[in-house]
C-alpha positions as CSV (number, residue, x, y, z in Angstrom):
1,M,-38.1,-37.1,-52.0
2,Q,-35.0,-35.0,-51.2
3,A,-33.9,-33.9,-47.7
4,A,-34.9,-30.3,-48.6
5,D,-38.5,-31.5,-49.1
6,L,-38.9,-32.6,-45.4
7,P,-40.0,-29.2,-44.1
8,L,-42.9,-29.3,-46.6
9,V,-44.3,-32.4,-44.9
10,R,-46.8,-31.0,-42.5
11,S,-48.5,-33.3,-39.9
12,V,-51.9,-32.3,-38.7
13,S,-53.2,-33.5,-35.3
14,R,-56.5,-34.9,-34.2
15,P,-59.1,-32.1,-34.6
16,A,-60.6,-30.5,-31.5
17,V,-64.1,-29.3,-32.5
18,H,-65.5,-26.3,-30.7
19,P,-68.8,-27.1,-28.9
20,D,-70.7,-24.8,-31.2
21,G,-69.5,-26.8,-34.2
22,T,-68.4,-23.8,-36.2
23,W,-64.6,-24.1,-36.0
24,A,-61.9,-26.6,-35.0
25,A,-58.4,-26.3,-33.6
26,V,-55.5,-28.5,-34.9
27,S,-51.8,-28.5,-34.5
28,V,-49.7,-28.4,-37.6
29,T,-46.1,-29.6,-37.2
30,R,-43.2,-29.9,-39.5
31,P,-39.5,-30.8,-39.4
32,D,-37.2,-27.8,-39.2
33,L,-33.7,-28.6,-40.5
34,D,-32.0,-25.6,-39.0
35,A,-33.5,-26.2,-35.6
36,D,-32.9,-29.9,-35.9
37,A,-36.4,-30.4,-34.3
38,T,-40.1,-30.7,-35.1
39,V,-41.8,-27.4,-34.7
40,G,-45.4,-26.2,-35.0
41,Q,-48.4,-24.3,-33.6
42,L,-52.1,-24.5,-33.1
43,W,-54.3,-23.4,-36.0
44,R,-57.9,-22.1,-35.9
45,V,-59.9,-23.7,-38.8
46,P,-63.4,-22.3,-39.7
47,L,-65.8,-25.1,-40.6
48,T,-68.6,-23.1,-42.1
49,G,-66.8,-22.0,-45.3
50,D,-66.3,-18.4,-44.0
51,G,-62.7,-17.2,-43.4
52,E,-59.3,-18.8,-43.8
53,P,-57.3,-20.9,-41.3
54,R,-55.0,-18.9,-39.1
55,R,-52.5,-19.5,-36.4
56,L,-53.8,-19.6,-32.9
57,T,-50.5,-19.9,-31.0
58,R,-46.9,-19.1,-31.6
59,G,-45.0,-21.6,-29.5
60,F,-42.0,-23.6,-30.5
61,R,-44.0,-26.9,-30.6
62,D,-47.7,-26.7,-29.6
63,T,-49.7,-29.9,-30.1
64,E,-52.8,-31.8,-29.0
65,P,-55.6,-29.2,-28.6
66,R,-58.7,-30.0,-26.6
67,F,-61.6,-27.7,-25.8
68,S,-63.1,-27.3,-22.3
69,P,-66.7,-28.4,-22.2
70,D,-68.0,-24.8,-22.4
71,G,-65.6,-23.9,-25.2
72,A,-64.0,-21.0,-23.3
73,L,-60.6,-22.6,-23.1
74,V,-58.4,-24.8,-25.2
75,A,-55.8,-27.0,-23.4
76,F,-52.7,-28.1,-25.3
77,L,-49.2,-29.3,-24.9
78,R,-46.3,-26.9,-25.4
79,A,-42.6,-27.9,-25.7
80,E,-39.7,-25.5,-25.7
81,P,-36.4,-26.4,-27.4
82,Q,-34.7,-29.3,-25.7
83,A,-37.5,-29.5,-23.1
84,A,-40.4,-31.9,-22.4
85,P,-43.9,-30.8,-23.3
86,Q,-46.1,-29.2,-20.6
87,L,-49.8,-28.6,-20.3
88,W,-51.1,-25.1,-21.0
89,V,-54.6,-23.5,-21.3
90,L,-55.5,-20.6,-23.6
91,P,-58.7,-18.5,-23.6
92,V,-60.2,-18.7,-27.0
93,D,-61.5,-15.1,-27.0
94,G,-58.0,-13.7,-26.7
95,G,-55.2,-13.5,-24.2
96,E,-52.0,-15.3,-23.4
97,A,-51.7,-19.0,-22.6
98,V,-51.3,-20.0,-18.9
99,R,-49.0,-22.8,-17.9
100,V,-50.6,-25.7,-15.9
101,T,-47.7,-28.2,-15.2
102,D,-44.0,-28.3,-14.6
103,R,-43.3,-32.0,-14.8
104,T,-39.7,-33.2,-15.1
105,L,-40.5,-35.7,-17.9
106,G,-43.3,-33.7,-19.3
107,V,-47.0,-34.5,-19.9
108,G,-48.4,-37.1,-22.3
109,D,-52.2,-37.5,-22.9
110,F,-54.8,-35.4,-21.0
111,R,-58.6,-35.0,-20.6
112,W,-61.0,-32.3,-19.4
113,S,-63.4,-33.1,-16.5
114,P,-67.1,-32.9,-17.5
115,D,-67.5,-29.6,-15.5
116,G,-64.3,-28.1,-17.0
117,A,-62.8,-27.4,-13.5
118,R,-60.1,-30.0,-13.6
119,L,-57.7,-31.7,-16.0
120,A,-56.4,-35.2,-15.8
121,F,-53.1,-36.0,-17.4
122,L,-50.5,-38.7,-17.8
123,S,-46.8,-38.1,-16.8
124,R,-43.8,-40.3,-16.1
125,E,-42.5,-40.3,-12.6
126,P,-38.7,-40.9,-12.6
127,E,-36.8,-42.7,-9.8
128,A,-34.7,-40.4,-7.7
129,G,-31.4,-39.6,-9.4
130,R,-32.6,-40.5,-12.9
131,Y,-33.7,-38.5,-16.0
132,G,-32.7,-35.2,-14.5
133,S,-34.8,-35.6,-11.3
134,V,-31.8,-34.4,-9.2
135,E,-30.0,-31.2,-10.3
136,G,-26.3,-31.8,-11.1
137,I,-26.6,-35.5,-11.9
138,A,-26.1,-36.0,-15.6
139,P,-27.3,-39.2,-17.3
140,A,-23.8,-40.5,-17.5
141,A,-23.5,-40.2,-13.7
142,E,-26.6,-42.2,-12.9
143,G,-26.2,-45.4,-11.0
144,P,-26.3,-48.8,-12.6
145,R,-29.7,-50.5,-13.1
146,R,-30.4,-53.9,-11.6
147,I,-32.6,-55.8,-14.0
148,T,-34.9,-58.3,-12.3
149,G,-37.4,-58.9,-15.0
150,W,-37.5,-59.6,-18.7
151,S,-39.3,-56.6,-20.0
152,W,-37.6,-53.4,-18.7
153,T,-37.2,-51.8,-22.2
154,R,-39.8,-50.7,-24.7
155,N,-39.5,-49.9,-28.4
156,G,-39.3,-46.1,-28.9
157,L,-38.7,-45.5,-25.2
158,G,-36.0,-47.7,-23.8
159,Y,-36.1,-48.3,-20.0
160,H,-39.6,-47.7,-18.7
161,A,-39.9,-49.5,-15.4
162,D,-37.8,-46.8,-13.6
163,R,-40.1,-44.1,-14.9
164,P,-43.7,-45.5,-14.8
165,Q,-46.4,-43.4,-16.3
166,H,-49.0,-42.2,-13.7
167,A,-52.3,-40.3,-13.8
168,Y,-52.7,-36.9,-12.2
169,V,-55.5,-34.5,-11.6
170,V,-55.0,-30.7,-11.4
171,D,-57.3,-27.7,-11.0
172,V,-57.6,-25.5,-14.0
173,P,-56.0,-22.1,-13.3
174,D,-57.9,-18.9,-13.5
175,V,-56.7,-17.4,-16.8
176,A,-58.1,-14.0,-15.8
177,A,-56.1,-13.9,-12.5
178,E,-53.0,-11.8,-11.8
179,P,-49.9,-13.4,-13.1
180,V,-47.5,-14.9,-10.6
181,V,-44.7,-12.5,-9.7
182,Q,-41.8,-13.8,-7.7
183,P,-40.7,-11.8,-4.6
184,V,-37.1,-10.6,-4.3
185,A,-34.7,-11.2,-1.4
186,T,-34.7,-9.0,1.7
187,P,-32.1,-8.2,4.4
188,E,-33.7,-11.1,6.3
189,G,-32.8,-13.6,3.6
190,P,-34.1,-15.1,0.4
191,A,-37.8,-14.9,-0.3
192,E,-39.9,-18.0,-0.4
193,P,-40.7,-18.6,-4.0
194,R,-44.4,-18.6,-5.0
195,P,-45.7,-21.6,-6.9
196,A,-45.9,-20.8,-10.6
197,V,-48.3,-23.6,-11.5
198,P,-51.1,-25.3,-9.6
199,E,-50.3,-28.4,-7.6
200,A,-51.2,-31.7,-9.3
201,R,-52.4,-34.7,-7.3
202,R,-51.4,-38.2,-8.3
203,V,-54.3,-40.6,-8.4
204,T,-52.6,-43.9,-9.4
205,T,-50.6,-45.8,-6.8
206,H,-49.2,-48.9,-8.5
207,D,-45.8,-48.4,-10.0
208,V,-46.7,-49.6,-13.5
209,D,-47.4,-47.8,-16.8
210,H,-50.8,-46.3,-17.2
211,S,-52.3,-45.3,-20.5
212,D,-55.5,-43.6,-21.7
213,L,-57.9,-41.6,-19.6
214,A,-61.6,-41.2,-19.3
215,F,-63.8,-39.3,-16.8
216,T,-67.1,-40.8,-15.8
217,P,-70.0,-38.7,-16.9
218,D,-70.5,-37.2,-13.5
219,G,-66.8,-36.4,-13.1
220,A,-66.6,-38.3,-9.8
221,A,-64.1,-41.0,-11.0
222,L,-61.4,-41.4,-13.6
223,G,-60.9,-44.5,-15.7
224,V,-57.3,-45.5,-16.7
225,V,-55.7,-48.5,-18.4
226,A,-53.1,-50.0,-16.0
227,E,-50.6,-52.4,-17.3
228,R,-49.9,-55.8,-15.7
229,E,-47.2,-58.1,-16.8
230,Q,-48.3,-61.7,-17.4
231,G,-45.0,-63.5,-17.5
232,Q,-42.4,-64.6,-20.0
233,G,-43.8,-65.5,-23.3
234,Q,-47.0,-63.7,-22.9
235,A,-48.1,-60.3,-24.1
236,F,-48.5,-57.3,-21.8
237,R,-52.1,-57.2,-20.6
238,G,-53.9,-54.2,-19.2
239,V,-56.8,-53.7,-16.8
240,V,-59.3,-50.9,-16.7
241,R,-59.1,-49.3,-13.3
242,V,-61.7,-46.8,-12.1
243,L,-60.3,-44.3,-9.5
244,P,-62.7,-42.3,-7.3
245,L,-61.6,-38.6,-7.2
246,N,-62.9,-37.9,-3.7
247,G,-59.5,-37.2,-2.3
248,S,-59.2,-40.3,-0.2
249,G,-56.9,-42.1,-2.6
250,G,-58.7,-45.4,-2.0
251,G,-61.6,-47.4,-3.4
252,A,-60.1,-48.1,-6.8
253,A,-62.0,-50.8,-8.7
254,D,-60.8,-53.0,-11.5
255,V,-63.2,-53.7,-14.4
256,D,-63.5,-57.4,-15.2
257,L,-62.9,-57.7,-18.9
258,G,-62.1,-61.5,-18.9
259,T,-59.5,-62.3,-21.6
260,L,-59.5,-58.8,-23.1
261,N,-56.5,-56.5,-23.3
262,P,-57.8,-52.9,-23.4
263,H,-56.1,-50.3,-25.5
264,A,-58.5,-47.4,-25.4
265,I,-61.5,-46.5,-23.3
266,A,-64.3,-44.0,-23.1
267,F,-67.5,-43.5,-21.0
268,G,-70.7,-42.8,-22.9
269,P,-73.2,-40.2,-21.7
270,G,-75.3,-42.8,-20.0
271,G,-72.4,-44.3,-18.0
272,E,-71.7,-47.1,-20.4
273,L,-68.0,-48.1,-20.9
274,Y,-66.6,-48.5,-24.4
275,V,-63.4,-50.5,-24.7
276,V,-61.2,-51.0,-27.8
277,G,-59.2,-54.1,-27.1
278,Q,-57.7,-57.4,-28.2
279,D,-58.9,-60.8,-27.0
280,L,-55.8,-62.7,-25.9
281,G,-57.6,-66.0,-25.3
282,P,-57.6,-68.1,-22.2
283,A,-53.8,-68.6,-22.3
284,G,-53.1,-64.9,-22.7
285,K,-50.9,-65.6,-25.8
286,D,-53.2,-65.0,-28.7
287,F,-51.8,-61.6,-29.6
288,V,-50.3,-62.3,-33.0
289,A,-52.4,-61.2,-36.0
290,R,-55.3,-60.5,-33.7
291,N,-57.4,-57.4,-34.6
292,D,-58.8,-55.1,-32.0
293,A,-62.6,-55.0,-31.6
294,L,-65.0,-52.6,-29.9
295,Y,-66.8,-53.8,-26.7
296,V,-69.4,-52.1,-24.5
297,L,-70.4,-52.6,-20.9
298,S,-73.7,-51.2,-19.8
299,A,-71.9,-49.9,-16.7
300,W,-68.3,-50.1,-15.7
301,A,-69.1,-52.7,-13.0
302,D,-70.9,-54.9,-15.6
303,P,-69.0,-58.2,-15.8
304,E,-70.2,-59.0,-19.3
305,P,-68.5,-57.0,-22.1
306,R,-70.5,-57.2,-25.3
307,R,-68.6,-57.2,-28.6
308,L,-69.9,-54.7,-31.2
309,T,-67.4,-55.4,-34.1
310,D,-66.1,-58.5,-35.6
311,P,-62.3,-58.8,-35.4
312,E,-62.2,-61.4,-38.2
313,T,-63.7,-59.0,-40.8
314,Q,-63.3,-55.5,-39.3
315,T,-60.0,-53.8,-38.3
316,V,-61.1,-51.0,-36.1
317,G,-58.9,-48.6,-34.2
318,G,-58.4,-45.1,-32.7
319,Q,-59.9,-43.5,-29.6
320,P,-63.6,-44.1,-29.2
321,V,-65.5,-40.8,-29.3
322,P,-68.9,-41.3,-27.7
323,L,-71.9,-39.7,-29.4
324,P,-74.8,-38.0,-27.6
325,D,-77.4,-40.4,-29.0
326,G,-75.3,-43.5,-28.3
327,G,-72.6,-45.3,-30.1
328,V,-69.0,-44.1,-30.9
329,L,-66.8,-42.9,-33.7
330,L,-63.8,-45.1,-34.7
331,T,-61.7,-45.8,-37.7
332,L,-62.0,-48.9,-40.0
333,E,-59.2,-50.1,-42.2
334,T,-60.3,-51.3,-45.6
335,R,-58.2,-52.1,-48.7
336,G,-55.4,-49.7,-47.9
337,T,-57.6,-46.9,-46.7
338,Q,-58.8,-45.9,-43.2
339,Q,-62.3,-44.6,-42.9
340,L,-64.4,-43.0,-40.2
341,V,-67.2,-45.2,-39.0
342,R,-70.0,-44.9,-36.5
343,V,-70.6,-48.0,-34.4
344,D,-73.9,-48.2,-32.6
345,D,-74.8,-50.1,-29.5
346,D,-76.6,-52.7,-31.5
347,G,-73.4,-53.5,-33.4
348,S,-74.4,-51.8,-36.6
349,T,-71.5,-50.0,-38.4
350,T,-72.1,-47.0,-40.6
351,Q,-69.2,-45.8,-42.8
352,L,-69.1,-41.9,-42.8
353,T,-66.2,-41.4,-45.3
354,S,-65.2,-43.2,-48.5
355,G,-62.6,-43.2,-51.2
356,D,-58.8,-43.2,-51.2
357,V,-58.4,-41.5,-47.8
358,V,-56.6,-42.4,-44.6
359,V,-58.4,-40.8,-41.6
360,S,-55.9,-40.2,-38.9
361,G,-58.0,-38.1,-36.5
362,Y,-61.6,-37.2,-35.9
363,G,-63.9,-35.3,-33.6
364,T,-67.5,-34.0,-33.4
365,A,-69.5,-31.3,-31.7
366,G,-72.5,-29.3,-32.5
367,G,-73.7,-31.9,-35.0
368,T,-70.5,-31.4,-37.1
369,F,-68.2,-34.3,-37.9
370,V,-64.6,-33.4,-38.6
371,V,-61.6,-35.5,-39.7
372,V,-58.0,-35.1,-40.4
373,Y,-57.0,-37.2,-43.4
374,G,-54.5,-37.9,-46.1
375,D,-55.1,-38.8,-49.7
376,P,-53.0,-39.0,-52.9
377,G,-52.9,-35.1,-53.0
378,T,-52.3,-34.3,-49.3
379,Y,-50.2,-35.5,-46.4
380,G,-52.7,-34.1,-43.9
381,D,-55.7,-31.8,-44.1
382,V,-59.0,-31.0,-42.3
383,G,-62.3,-32.0,-43.8
384,V,-65.9,-31.8,-42.8
385,V,-68.1,-34.9,-43.3
386,T,-71.1,-34.1,-45.4
387,D,-73.8,-36.2,-47.2
388,G,-71.9,-35.7,-50.4
389,G,-68.5,-36.7,-49.1
390,L,-65.6,-34.9,-47.5
391,R,-65.4,-31.1,-47.8
392,R,-61.8,-30.1,-47.4
393,V,-61.4,-26.8,-45.4
394,T,-57.6,-26.5,-45.3
395,D,-54.7,-27.0,-47.7
396,F,-51.6,-27.4,-45.6
397,S,-50.1,-29.7,-48.2
398,A,-50.1,-27.1,-51.1
399,P,-46.3,-26.4,-50.9
400,L,-45.6,-30.1,-50.9
401,R,-48.0,-30.8,-53.8
402,A,-46.4,-28.1,-55.8
403,T,-43.1,-30.1,-55.9
404,G,-44.9,-32.9,-57.8
405,I,-46.6,-35.9,-56.2
406,V,-46.9,-39.2,-57.9
407,T,-50.3,-40.9,-57.4
408,P,-49.8,-44.6,-56.7
409,K,-51.7,-47.2,-58.7
410,E,-53.4,-50.1,-57.1
411,L,-52.5,-53.7,-58.2
412,T,-54.6,-56.7,-57.3
413,V,-53.6,-60.3,-57.7
414,T,-55.2,-63.5,-56.6
415,G,-53.3,-65.8,-54.4
416,R,-53.2,-69.6,-54.7
417,D,-55.8,-69.8,-52.0
418,G,-58.1,-67.6,-54.0
419,Y,-57.8,-64.6,-51.7
420,P,-57.2,-61.2,-53.4
421,V,-54.0,-59.4,-52.4
422,H,-53.8,-55.7,-52.9
423,G,-50.7,-53.6,-53.5
424,W,-49.7,-50.2,-54.7
425,V,-46.8,-48.9,-56.9
426,A,-45.7,-45.4,-57.5
427,V,-43.8,-44.7,-60.8
428,P,-42.1,-41.3,-61.3
429,E,-43.2,-39.5,-64.4
430,E,-39.6,-38.9,-65.4
431,P,-36.5,-41.0,-64.6
432,A,-34.7,-40.0,-61.5
433,P,-31.4,-38.2,-62.1
434,T,-28.3,-40.5,-62.1
435,P,-26.0,-39.7,-59.2
436,R,-22.6,-38.6,-60.3
437,C,-19.2,-38.7,-58.6
438,S,-16.7,-35.9,-59.0
């Protein structure tokens, strides 16, 4: 691969499937060498075989689409050049996007409430004077940090304890309302500015990192994964915390997961709580080479998580997507591939895809199962799961494939312990050109 090939590498996001199951929204991003940034927009992808994919938005970098429960709106993250991503909503029947947040450090993950009236989102809260929270104080002018613990930095982020990630809830703005127009100054003085975005309410109180979000089926509470540090030599360990959204700010309850470290959560339609997590053992140190497993609690207050997958033989991952008739969708790693599977509440696992594919995102609605996947011929495309296999409905990798892609070959050897070891090798069809010095 040459540097000039990088803009041809297009990454496709997790698909958001419209409630009627006829189309999906995805973000398609790519490196732009001139902008020195990753750029991309949302695309509308028909799933019925009629019509071609087309752009839905035209922002600098639009990502992470999610439909409202009624399908009238799609929420997504939009980032302008040199700015953090913010939450926006767009009417799917036409019109401009409306901004929902104006967070200093931007917005991470988010979820729709079951009634579609609110959005919950994650955002980092900077300490005063840091990360641009005070106008005129550049990063080089920030005060020194006093480190009192052993884990103040994080790979890919750096310092994190002085900007913990919290959960917020915000009302969805009326996309049909008059746009906000700022008043001008009068002889009496400057005018009071009007709020351009709705006010968000923080619902987490402990100054620790929070990750993942899940509304209860009735929308009365919000589940989050709150981090708690165990001590030197032990892994970070989280706790699932259920936060009532009645406005009082109290009554939070922790779910007793025993020795589990939760990574992803979801509430099923009957109130059951699904948890993808890692069993750290009684000492809290068994985190090396331990696979995640899927667990279910009949209700979030149930003290007995029931394991549905075997971490010794199954490597599951991803965000659990609850199904209307019970069970969830997850991914399963097997021999260098990553497949979409359905795991039912009795522990049975049904593989929904097969072959040399890596499923990186998935969703379902209206009886349609949709995945984003890669294979030897595509870096990322959208496919519909059918009885006969995957039916590809996009071809975002066509420009990349036109440059010539080498299909890797699988090699299998047997180790001294009799266990098969799999590997892959890619051999160019022609020798690479020899570099020359002038």
